[in-house]
C-alpha positions as CSV (number, residue, x, y, z in Angstrom):
1,M,-219.3,132.5,-76.1
2,S,-216.1,130.6,-76.9
3,D,-212.9,132.3,-77.9
4,G,-213.4,130.8,-81.4
5,W,-216.9,132.2,-81.9
6,A,-215.8,135.6,-80.5
7,I,-213.0,135.9,-83.1
8,Y,-215.4,134.7,-85.8
9,M,-218.0,137.3,-85.0
10,A,-215.6,140.2,-84.9
11,L,-216.6,142.9,-87.3
12,T,-213.5,142.6,-89.5
13,L,-211.5,139.6,-90.7
14,P,-207.8,139.6,-90.0
15,C,-205.8,141.8,-92.4
16,R,-202.0,141.7,-92.4
17,F,-201.1,144.2,-95.0
18,G,-202.3,147.8,-95.4
19,I,-201.9,150.8,-97.6
20,V,-203.3,154.2,-97.1
21,G,-207.1,153.9,-97.3
22,Q,-207.1,150.2,-98.1
23,M,-206.6,146.8,-96.4
24,V,-205.8,143.7,-98.3
25,S,-205.8,140.1,-97.1
26,L,-204.3,137.0,-98.7
27,V,-206.5,133.9,-98.9
28,G,-204.5,130.8,-99.2
29,I,-205.9,128.0,-101.4
30,L,-206.0,124.5,-99.8
31,N,-207.2,121.9,-102.3
32,V,-208.0,118.6,-100.5
33,T,-208.5,117.0,-103.9
34,P,-206.9,114.3,-106.1
35,D,-207.7,116.2,-109.3
36,S,-207.4,120.0,-109.1
37,F,-205.7,121.6,-112.1
38,S,-202.9,123.1,-110.1
39,D,-202.0,120.8,-107.2
40,G,-204.3,117.9,-107.3
41,G,-203.3,115.1,-104.9
42,R,-200.5,117.0,-103.1
43,F,-202.6,117.7,-100.0
44,L,-205.1,114.9,-100.0
45,R,-203.7,113.4,-96.8
46,P,-204.8,115.4,-93.7
47,E,-201.4,115.7,-92.2
48,L,-200.1,117.2,-95.4
49,A,-203.1,119.5,-95.8
50,I,-202.7,120.8,-92.2
51,A,-199.0,121.4,-92.7
52,H,-199.6,123.3,-95.9
53,A,-202.3,125.5,-94.2
54,Q,-199.9,126.3,-91.4
55,A,-197.2,127.2,-93.9
56,M,-199.4,129.5,-95.8
57,L,-200.5,131.3,-92.6
58,E,-196.8,131.7,-91.6
59,D,-196.1,133.1,-95.1
60,G,-198.7,135.8,-94.7
61,A,-202.2,134.4,-95.4
62,S,-205.0,135.8,-93.3
63,L,-207.5,133.1,-94.3
64,I,-207.3,129.6,-95.6
65,D,-209.9,128.5,-98.1
66,V,-210.4,124.7,-97.9
67,G,-212.1,122.8,-100.8
68,A,-212.6,119.2,-101.5
69,E,-214.0,119.3,-105.1
70,S,-212.1,120.4,-108.1
71,T,-213.8,122.9,-110.3
72,R,-211.6,122.5,-113.3
73,P,-213.2,121.7,-116.6
74,H,-214.5,118.1,-116.9
75,A,-214.1,117.4,-113.1
76,I,-216.6,115.0,-111.6
77,P,-218.9,116.7,-109.1
78,L,-218.9,115.3,-105.5
79,K,-221.8,114.3,-103.5
80,A,-222.0,115.8,-100.0
81,D,-221.0,112.6,-98.2
82,E,-218.0,112.2,-100.5
83,E,-217.0,115.8,-99.9
84,W,-217.2,115.5,-96.1
85,Q,-215.2,112.3,-96.1
86,R,-212.3,114.3,-97.7
87,L,-212.8,117.3,-95.5
88,E,-213.6,116.1,-92.0
89,S,-210.2,115.3,-90.6
90,T,-208.5,118.4,-91.9
91,L,-211.3,120.8,-91.0
92,T,-211.5,119.4,-87.5
93,V,-207.9,120.3,-86.8
94,L,-207.9,123.7,-88.6
95,L,-211.1,124.9,-87.1
96,H,-209.8,124.3,-83.6
97,E,-206.3,125.6,-84.3
98,Y,-207.2,128.7,-86.3
99,P,-210.7,129.9,-85.3
100,G,-212.0,132.6,-87.5
101,M,-209.4,132.0,-90.2
102,I,-210.9,129.1,-92.2
103,S,-213.3,129.4,-95.1
104,L,-215.0,126.4,-96.6
105,D,-215.2,126.2,-100.4
106,S,-218.5,124.2,-100.8
107,Y,-221.9,124.5,-102.4
108,H,-223.4,121.7,-100.3
109,P,-225.6,122.8,-97.4
110,E,-225.0,119.5,-95.6
111,T,-221.3,120.1,-95.6
112,V,-221.7,123.6,-94.2
113,R,-224.0,122.4,-91.4
114,R,-221.6,119.6,-90.5
115,A,-218.6,122.0,-90.4
116,F,-220.5,124.3,-88.1
117,R,-220.9,121.5,-85.6
118,I,-217.1,121.6,-85.2
119,G,-216.7,125.4,-85.3
120,P,-217.6,128.5,-87.3
121,V,-216.5,128.7,-90.9
122,I,-216.7,131.4,-93.6
123,V,-218.9,129.9,-96.3
124,N,-217.4,130.3,-99.8
125,D,-220.1,129.1,-102.3
126,I,-218.8,129.5,-105.8
127,T,-222.3,128.8,-107.2
128,G,-223.5,132.0,-105.6
129,F,-226.0,130.4,-103.2
130,M,-227.9,129.0,-106.2
131,D,-229.3,126.2,-104.0
132,S,-232.2,127.4,-101.9
133,A,-231.1,125.0,-99.2
134,M,-227.8,126.9,-99.0
135,V,-229.7,130.1,-98.6
136,E,-231.6,128.4,-95.7
137,A,-228.4,127.3,-94.1
138,A,-227.1,130.9,-94.3
139,A,-230.3,132.2,-92.8
140,D,-230.0,129.7,-89.9
141,L,-226.3,130.0,-89.2
142,R,-225.7,133.6,-90.1
143,P,-222.1,132.9,-91.2
144,R,-219.7,135.1,-92.9
145,V,-220.2,134.4,-96.6
146,I,-218.3,134.8,-99.9
147,I,-220.9,135.1,-102.7
148,S,-219.3,134.3,-106.0
149,H,-220.8,134.9,-109.4
150,L,-221.8,132.0,-111.5
151,P,-224.2,132.1,-114.4
152,R,-227.5,130.4,-113.7
153,M,-226.2,126.9,-114.5
154,G,-223.8,124.3,-113.1
155,I,-220.1,124.7,-112.8
156,Q,-219.2,122.4,-115.7
157,E,-221.9,123.9,-117.9
158,A,-220.3,127.3,-117.2
159,H,-216.9,126.0,-118.4
160,E,-218.5,124.8,-121.7
161,Q,-220.5,127.9,-122.4
162,V,-219.7,131.6,-122.4
163,P,-223.0,133.3,-121.5
164,V,-221.6,136.3,-119.7
165,T,-219.8,139.1,-121.6
166,T,-220.3,142.2,-119.5
167,V,-219.2,143.5,-116.1
168,T,-222.7,145.0,-115.6
169,Q,-224.3,141.5,-115.7
170,V,-221.9,140.2,-113.1
171,R,-222.5,143.2,-110.8
172,N,-226.2,143.1,-111.1
173,E,-226.6,139.3,-110.6
174,L,-224.2,139.5,-107.6
175,L,-226.2,142.3,-106.0
176,E,-229.4,140.3,-106.4
177,K,-227.8,137.5,-104.4
178,V,-226.5,139.9,-101.8
179,A,-230.0,141.4,-101.4
180,L,-231.5,137.9,-101.1
181,L,-229.1,136.9,-98.3
182,E,-229.5,140.1,-96.5
183,S,-233.3,139.7,-96.7
184,K,-232.8,136.3,-94.9
185,G,-230.9,137.9,-92.1
186,V,-227.3,137.7,-93.1
187,P,-225.7,141.0,-92.0
188,Q,-224.1,143.2,-94.6
189,A,-220.9,143.2,-92.5
190,N,-220.7,139.4,-93.0
191,I,-220.7,139.6,-96.9
192,I,-217.8,139.4,-99.3
193,V,-218.4,139.3,-103.0
194,D,-216.4,137.5,-105.7
195,P,-216.9,138.1,-109.5
196,G,-216.2,134.4,-110.3
197,I,-213.3,134.8,-112.7
198,G,-213.0,131.8,-115.0
199,F,-216.6,130.6,-114.7
200,G,-218.7,131.2,-117.8
201,K,-216.9,134.4,-118.9
202,T,-214.9,135.4,-121.9
203,M,-211.1,135.7,-121.6
204,G,-211.5,139.4,-122.1
205,L,-214.1,139.7,-119.4
206,N,-211.9,137.7,-116.9
207,K,-209.2,140.4,-117.4
208,E,-211.7,143.2,-116.8
209,L,-213.0,141.5,-113.6
210,L,-209.6,142.0,-112.0
211,K,-210.8,145.6,-111.5
212,F,-214.2,144.5,-110.2
213,A,-213.9,146.0,-106.7
214,E,-214.6,149.4,-108.3
215,Q,-218.1,148.1,-109.2
216,I,-219.3,147.3,-105.7
217,P,-217.6,149.8,-103.3
218,N,-219.9,149.1,-100.4
219,Y,-218.8,145.5,-100.0
220,P,-215.3,143.9,-99.7
221,V,-214.4,142.1,-102.9
222,M,-212.3,138.9,-103.3
223,I,-210.5,138.4,-106.6
224,G,-209.6,134.8,-107.5
225,Y,-207.3,134.8,-110.5
226,S,-204.6,132.4,-109.3
227,R,-203.1,130.2,-112.1
228,K,-206.3,130.5,-114.3
229,R,-206.2,130.1,-118.0
230,F,-206.9,133.7,-118.9
231,L,-203.4,134.6,-117.5
232,G,-201.9,132.8,-120.5
233,E,-199.5,130.0,-121.2
234,D,-197.3,130.9,-118.2
235,R,-200.2,131.0,-115.8
236,M,-198.4,128.5,-113.5
237,K,-195.5,130.8,-113.1
238,I,-195.5,133.6,-110.5
239,G,-195.0,136.5,-112.9
240,P,-198.5,136.6,-114.5
241,N,-200.1,136.0,-111.1
242,L,-198.3,139.0,-109.5
243,S,-199.3,141.2,-112.5
244,A,-202.9,140.3,-111.9
245,A,-202.5,141.0,-108.2
246,R,-201.2,144.5,-109.0
247,I,-204.3,145.3,-111.0
248,A,-206.7,143.9,-108.4
249,I,-205.1,145.8,-105.6
250,R,-204.9,149.1,-107.5
251,H,-208.6,148.9,-108.2
252,G,-209.6,148.2,-104.6
253,A,-209.7,144.5,-104.0
254,S,-209.8,143.5,-100.3
255,Y,-209.0,139.8,-100.7
256,L,-206.7,138.0,-103.1
257,R,-207.3,134.2,-103.3
258,V,-203.9,132.7,-104.2
259,H,-201.8,129.6,-104.3
260,D,-198.5,131.4,-104.0
261,V,-198.9,133.1,-100.6
262,A,-195.2,133.9,-99.9
263,A,-194.7,135.6,-103.3
264,H,-197.8,137.7,-103.0
265,A,-196.9,138.7,-99.4
266,A,-193.5,139.9,-100.7
267,L,-195.2,141.9,-103.4
268,L,-197.4,143.6,-100.9
269,R,-194.5,144.5,-98.6
270,Q,-192.2,145.7,-101.4
271,E,-194.5,147.6,-103.7
272,F,-197.7,148.7,-102.1
273,F,-197.6,148.7,-98.3
274,I,-196.4,150.8,-95.5
């Protein structure tokens, strides 16, 4: 087994900050896109994307979540070949330089299988493994996975509709997907869950979901609130994001998926951690 695979298959992911009884990791967002709502186009060139990933790790991220398709409202979905064209150069470097520390934000099984030919990745499927071919890929590869909640529809449909209004529905539907992947052979220790804040939920529910880790105590929970509309008009500023972080941490979140890694690392050091 190579050093990269050994690190990847370790029982716990890297955590840099700890409070009594709780460990929290920062997941830095790397958008290799021209059209993301927050930083579209800034890191489309591989050398810029790689440098940004390195900077976020130095600032305190434990993982880097790399995505090539914007999930903002009205974004145009990518085909798998288009997605891989954007990702390949950046992923090739990051997977070799930072084994075990890279997650892939994709719902295309072809992309996941291509990435695994380079090295192991954590699979972050924001559609909640809706595609049976993604479930098959997980069964074959046994990766670490992040299972996000999305109503039973496409990403853009979820933006246009608000079918989910209760935390109970989010919890139950996530647990159904967890059970499915475990039945296919994905170990419980490899599973992280994400309530999918911002996708097909009311603004009020999005705020409630900051506390979602309380709902599924047997699995680590990732909370992805960064710069999303429910934070209000100042969502691009750091203040509302750090307020959301405080809530998520106090209610048991294990992972915070964020754009502003340095500011969140400072919050953890100053206010929560010993």
